[in-house]
C-alpha positions in Angstrom: -23.0 -8.9 -5.4 -23.0 -12.2 -3.5 -23.4 -12.2 0.2 -20.4 -14.5 0.3 -17.9 -11.9 -0.9 -17.5 -8.1 -1.4 -15.9 -6.0 -4.1 -12.4 -4.7 -3.7 -13.6 -1.1 -4.1 -15.8 -1.5 -1.0 -13.0 -2.8 1.3 -11.2 -0.6 3.8 -8.4 -1.9 6.0 -9.6 -1.9 9.7 -8.3 1.2 11.5 -6.3 1.0 14.7 -8.4 1.2 17.8 -8.1 4.2 20.1 -4.6 4.1 21.4 -4.8 7.0 23.9 -5.2 4.8 27.0 -2.3 2.6 25.9 -0.2 5.6 25.1 -0.7 7.2 28.5 0.0 3.9 30.4 3.2 3.3 28.4 4.3 6.9 28.9 4.0 6.5 32.7 5.9 3.2 32.7 8.8 4.6 30.6 8.9 7.8 32.7 9.3 5.8 35.9 12.1 3.7 34.3 13.8 6.8 33.0 13.7 8.4 36.5 14.1 5.4 38.8 16.0 2.8 36.8 16.2 -0.8 37.9 13.9 -0.3 40.9 11.1 0.9 38.6 11.7 -2.0 36.2 11.5 -4.5 39.0 8.4 -3.0 40.7 6.5 -2.7 37.4 7.3 -6.3 36.4 6.2 -7.6 39.8 3.0 -5.6 39.6 2.0 -6.5 36.0 3.4 -10.0 35.5 4.0 -11.1 39.1 7.6 -12.0 38.3 11.0 -10.7 39.0 12.9 -9.1 36.1 16.2 -11.0 35.9 18.9 -12.1 33.6 19.0 -15.9 33.0 22.3 -17.6 32.2 21.9 -19.5 28.9 23.0 -23.1 28.7 24.5 -24.7 25.5 21.6 -25.7 23.2 22.0 -29.4 23.7 21.6 -29.1 27.5 18.0 -28.0 27.4 15.5 -30.7 28.3 13.3 -30.6 25.3 12.0 -33.3 22.9 14.6 -34.5 20.4 12.2 -34.0 17.5 11.7 -30.4 18.5 15.5 -29.9 18.9 15.9 -31.2 15.4 13.3 -28.8 14.1 14.9 -25.8 15.8 18.3 -26.7 14.4 16.9 -27.2 10.9 15.1 -23.8 11.0 18.3 -22.3 12.4 20.4 -23.6 9.5 17.9 -22.3 6.9 17.5 -18.8 8.5 21.3 -18.5 8.9 21.9 -19.6 5.3 19.5 -16.8 4.1 21.2 -14.2 6.3 24.6 -15.2 5.0 23.2 -14.9 1.4 22.0 -11.3 2.3 25.4 -10.2 3.6 27.7 -12.0 1.1 28.0 -9.0 -1.3 28.2 -6.3 1.4 31.8 -5.3 1.3 33.7 -2.2 2.3 34.8 -0.3 -0.7 36.5 2.9 -1.8 37.6 4.8 -4.9 40.3 7.4 -5.5 40.2 10.4 -7.8 42.2 13.6 -8.1 40.7 15.0 -4.9 41.6 12.0 -2.6 40.2 8.7 -1.4 36.5 8.2 -0.7 34.6 5.1 0.5 32.2 3.5 2.9 32.4 0.8 5.5 29.9 -1.5 7.1 29.9 -1.7 10.8 27.7 -3.8 13.0 25.6 -2.1 15.6 27.2 -2.8 18.9 24.3 -3.4 21.3 21.0 -4.8 20.1 17.9 -6.0 21.9 15.6 -8.7 20.5 12.1 -8.8 22.0 10.5 -12.2 21.9 6.8 -12.4 22.8 5.6 -14.9 25.3 1.9 -14.8 25.2 0.0 -18.1 25.1 2.9 -19.9 23.5 6.7 -19.5 23.5 7.6 -17.9 20.1 10.6 -20.0 19.3 10.7 -18.9 15.7 10.9 -15.2 16.7 14.0 -15.9 18.8 15.6 -17.4 15.7 14.4 -14.6 13.3 15.6 -11.7 15.5 18.9 -13.0 16.8 20.4 -14.9 13.9 20.7 -11.8 11.6 22.2 -9.9 14.4 24.8 -12.6 14.9 25.5 -12.9 11.2 25.9 -9.1 11.0 28.5 -9.3 13.8 26.7 -7.4 16.5 28.8 -8.1 19.6 26.1 -7.7 22.3 22.8 -9.4 21.6 20.3 -9.2 24.4 17.2 -11.5 24.1 14.3 -10.3 26.1 11.1 -12.2 26.8 8.4 -12.7 29.4 8.7 -16.5 28.8 11.4 -18.7 30.2 10.2 -21.8 28.4 13.1 -24.3 27.9 12.5 -24.4 24.1 12.6 -20.6 23.9 15.8 -20.4 25.9 17.3 -23.2 23.8 16.4 -21.3 20.6 17.9 -18.1 21.9 21.1 -19.9 22.9 21.4 -21.5 19.5 20.7 -18.2 17.7 23.5 -16.4 19.5 22.0 -14.4 22.4 24.8 -13.1 24.6 22.3 -12.4 27.4 18.7 -13.3 28.2 16.5 -10.9 30.1 13.4 -12.5 31.6 11.0 -9.6 31.3 8.0 -8.6 29.1 5.8 -5.8 28.1 6.5 -2.1 27.8 8.8 -2.3 30.9 11.0 -4.7 28.8 11.4 -2.1 26.1 12.2 0.5 28.7 14.8 -1.7 30.3 16.4 -2.3 26.9 16.3 1.4 26.0 17.6 2.8 29.3 19.7 -0.2 30.5 19.1 -2.6 33.3 21.2 -4.3 36.0 24.5 -3.0 34.9 23.8 -3.9 31.2 24.0 -0.7 29.2 21.2 0.6 26.9 21.0 -1.1 23.6 21.2 0.9 20.3 18.6 -1.1 18.4 15.4 -2.9 19.4 13.8 -5.5 17.1 11.0 -7.9 17.4 7.2 -7.9 17.5 4.9 -7.6 20.5 1.5 -6.6 21.8 0.0 -3.1 21.7 1.9 -2.0 24.8 5.2 -3.3 23.5 4.6 -1.6 20.1 3.7 1.7 21.8 6.8 1.5 23.9 8.9 1.1 20.8 7.2 4.1 19.3 8.0 6.2 22.4 11.7 5.3 22.7 12.6 5.5 19.0 13.8 9.1 19.5 16.7 7.6 21.6 16.9 3.9 20.4 16.6 2.7 16.8 13.7 0.3 16.2 13.0 -2.1 13.4 9.3 -1.3 12.7 6.0 -0.6 14.5 4.0 -3.7 14.0 0.2 -3.7 13.6 -2.1 -6.7 13.4 -0.8 -9.6 11.3 -2.0 -9.7 7.6 -2.2 -12.1 4.7 -3.4 -11.3 1.2 -3.9 -14.3 -1.2 -4.4 -13.6 -4.9 -5.4 -16.3 -7.3 -7.9 -17.5 -9.8 -7.1 -21.1 -10.9 -6.5 -22.7 -7.6 -5.7 -26.4 -7.5 -5.9 -26.9 -3.8 -8.5 -24.5 -2.3 -8.4 -26.3 1.0 -4.7 -25.4 1.4 -5.6 -21.7 1.0 -8.4 -22.1 3.5 -5.8 -23.2 6.1 -3.4 -20.5 5.1 -6.2 -17.9 5.8 -7.1 -19.7 9.1 -3.4 -19.8 10.1 -2.8 -16.1 9.7 -6.1 -15.1 11.3 -5.2 -17.1 14.5 -2.3 -14.7 15.4 -4.6 -12.4 17.3 -8.1 -11.0 17.4 -7.3 -8.2 14.9 -5.4 -10.3 12.4 -6.8 -10.3 8.8 -6.6 -12.7 5.9 -7.8 -11.3 2.6 -8.5 -13.3 -0.6 -8.6 -11.4 -3.9 -9.8 -13.0 -7.1 -11.5 -12.2 -10.4 -13.3 -15.5 -10.2 -16.6 -15.5 -8.3 -16.7 -19.3 -8.3 -13.4 -19.5 -6.4 -14.5 -17.1 -3.8 -17.8 -19.0 -3.3 -15.9 -22.3 -3.0 -13.6 -20.8 -0.4 -16.5 -19.3 1.5 -18.3 -22.7 1.6 -15.2 -24.4 2.8 -14.7 -21.8 5.6 -18.4 -21.8 6.5 -18.3 -25.6 7.1 -15.2 -25.2 9.3 -16.1 -24.2 12.9 -13.3 -21.6 13.2 -13.6 -20.5 9.6 -17.3 -19.5 10.1 -16.4 -17.5 13.2 -13.6 -15.7 11.4 -15.7 -14.9 8.4 -18.4 -13.4 10.6 -15.8 -11.3 12.5 -14.2 -10.1 9.2 -10.9 -11.7 10.2 -11.2 -13.5 6.8 -12.4 -11.4 3.9 -13.2 -12.5 0.3 -13.0 -9.8 -2.3 -13.9 -9.8 -6.0 -12.0 -7.7 -8.6 -13.3 -6.9 -12.1 -10.0 -7.8 -13.8 -6.3 -8.2 -13.2 -5.4 -4.5 -13.4 -7.9 -3.7 -10.7 -6.7 -6.6 -8.5 -3.1 -5.4 -8.9 -3.9 -1.8 -8.1 -5.8 -2.9 -4.9 -3.0 -5.2 -3.8 -0.2 -2.6 -4.3 -2.2 0.0 -2.5 -3.0 -2.4 0.4 0.7 -3.4 0.7 0.1 -6.6 2.7 2.5 -8.0 5.3 2.4 -11.4 3.5 1.4 -11.6 -0.1 0.6 -15.1 -1.6 0.3 -15.2 -5.4 -1.3 -18.3 -6.9 -1.8 -17.2 -10.5 0.8 -18.1 -13.1 -0.6 -15.6 -15.5 0.4 -12.7 -13.3 4.0 -11.5 -13.4 5.2 -11.2 -9.9 7.4 -8.2 -10.8 4.2 -6.2 -11.1 3.7 -6.4 -7.3 5.6 -3.5 -5.7 4.4 -3.4 -2.1 4.6 -6.4 0.3 6.5 -7.5 3.3 7.3 -11.0 1.9 6.1 -12.6 -1.3 5.0 -16.3 -1.4 4.7 -17.6 -5.0 2.5 -20.6 -5.7 0.3 -22.9 -3.6 3.3 -24.8 -2.3 4.6 -21.7 -0.6 2.7 -21.7 2.6 3.1 -18.6 4.7 3.6 -20.9 7.7 6.9 -22.1 6.1 8.0 -18.5 6.0 6.9 -18.0 9.6 9.1 -20.8 10.8 11.9 -22.2 8.6 12.0 -21.3 4.9 14.8 -18.8 5.5 13.6 -15.2 4.9 12.6 -13.3 8.0 9.1 -13.3 9.4 9.4 -9.9 11.1 7.6 -7.8 8.4 5.9 -4.4 7.9 2.2 -4.2 8.5 -0.6 -1.7 8.1 0.6 -0.5 4.7 4.2 0.1 5.9 5.4 -2.2 3.1 5.1 0.9 0.8 8.3 2.2 2.3 10.0 -0.6 4.2 10.8 -4.3 4.1 11.2 -7.1 6.5 13.9 -7.5 9.1 17.2 -8.5 7.6 21.0 -8.5 8.3 21.1 -5.0 6.8 19.2 -3.4 9.7 22.0 -4.5 12.1 24.6 -2.7 10.1 25.6 0.9 9.8 27.0 2.3 6.5 29.7 4.8 7.3 31.5 7.0 4.8 35.2 7.8 4.8 37.1 10.6 3.0 40.8 11.5 2.9 41.5 14.7 0.9 44.8 15.1 -0.8 46.6 18.5 -1.4 45.1 19.0 -4.8 41.6 18.3 -3.4 42.2 20.7 -0.5 42.6 23.6 -2.9 39.8 22.7 -5.3 37.3 21.8 -2.6 38.2 24.8 -0.5 37.1 27.2 -3.3 33.8 25.4 -3.8 33.0 25.1 -0.1 33.9 28.7 0.6 31.5 30.0 -2.1 28.6 27.7 -0.8 29.3 28.7 2.8 29.2 32.4 2.0 25.9 32.0 0.1 24.4 30.2 3.2 25.8 32.8 5.6 27.8 30.4 7.6 30.8 32.5 8.4 33.1 29.9 10.1 32.3 27.3 7.6 33.6 29.8 5.0 36.7 30.6 7.1 37.4 26.9 7.6 37.5 26.5 3.9 39.3 29.7 3.1 42.2 29.0 5.4 42.8 25.8 3.5 43.1 27.5 0.1 46.4 26.9 -1.7 
């Protein structure tokens, strides 16, 4: 085996580092907010971030003092993301059917209060404001609270354009606590979406018994699969782009072609940042014996972003991924910013049982039933027998009393 790449059978996804200290810290923060409310939120924000927790009144998008070219880019991304959200929702219609027992159906209802966490970090994540708020607006959620440690004008402008009804200037685990328990006369939200650091992620994990969340995000991931690559330098920058998210982000390249892996290794090794990321295993090159082995590895790995650059492989064979990027033109960066599909995606193998953020997560599906007189008699007999078998006396009596 070459020292430039490893075999797929030898690779194991890096495990989460010990979370016990983070869990304890977050538990204390949330407990203080639960017991002491706004005062705790304010005190924790001042201690950790040296800033006041406060709601900021959002201006109309055009009133923010940002470069016109950036405004144009934000508006273009907004249009494409909204278009995709509208495409997702177009066939979701309330429906019902009638039979001899009565009328039965379901309705879609938007979740009333949602919170969208938008990381600040080193840069204002403009794209996350768009990705988390637009689907909530398209779904019809009436209260959409944006929450971020950053008050950068471009971030505020994006939140305003994307339909935030409020903007809470607050970050970290204390922000999740404020959203979950309510803050400054704004009631608790019913759903919290959006990525964040380890403390934000842990806070979402600890409030999900009382507040719905979208997903628990781990380090960002990209898996590139290909053999006959026309533009290897493009893929090098795709790998570099994903690995720059944070110190634990990973870009994996899988191929059955040793020459391709060696070529990519050489390109990365000549790039100052690429060499560093190779040495730190943030970029990993893996050889598979054949397509079936590569496919099995990829479906088991279930990457957040899957980029397939091999026309001989049917994409329908890939079952587990957050978002699929087909062909070398389909840069993951396009998906991160403006292609349309959401960039808030499952990580750490969660793509085996969940997908990316969408309009659907901002909706409740509620069933309805109206039983007619014929149905009352028939269903009463069935229900009474089942209730008696289960030993639920009053269920049985509730059915029995309705028999014809």
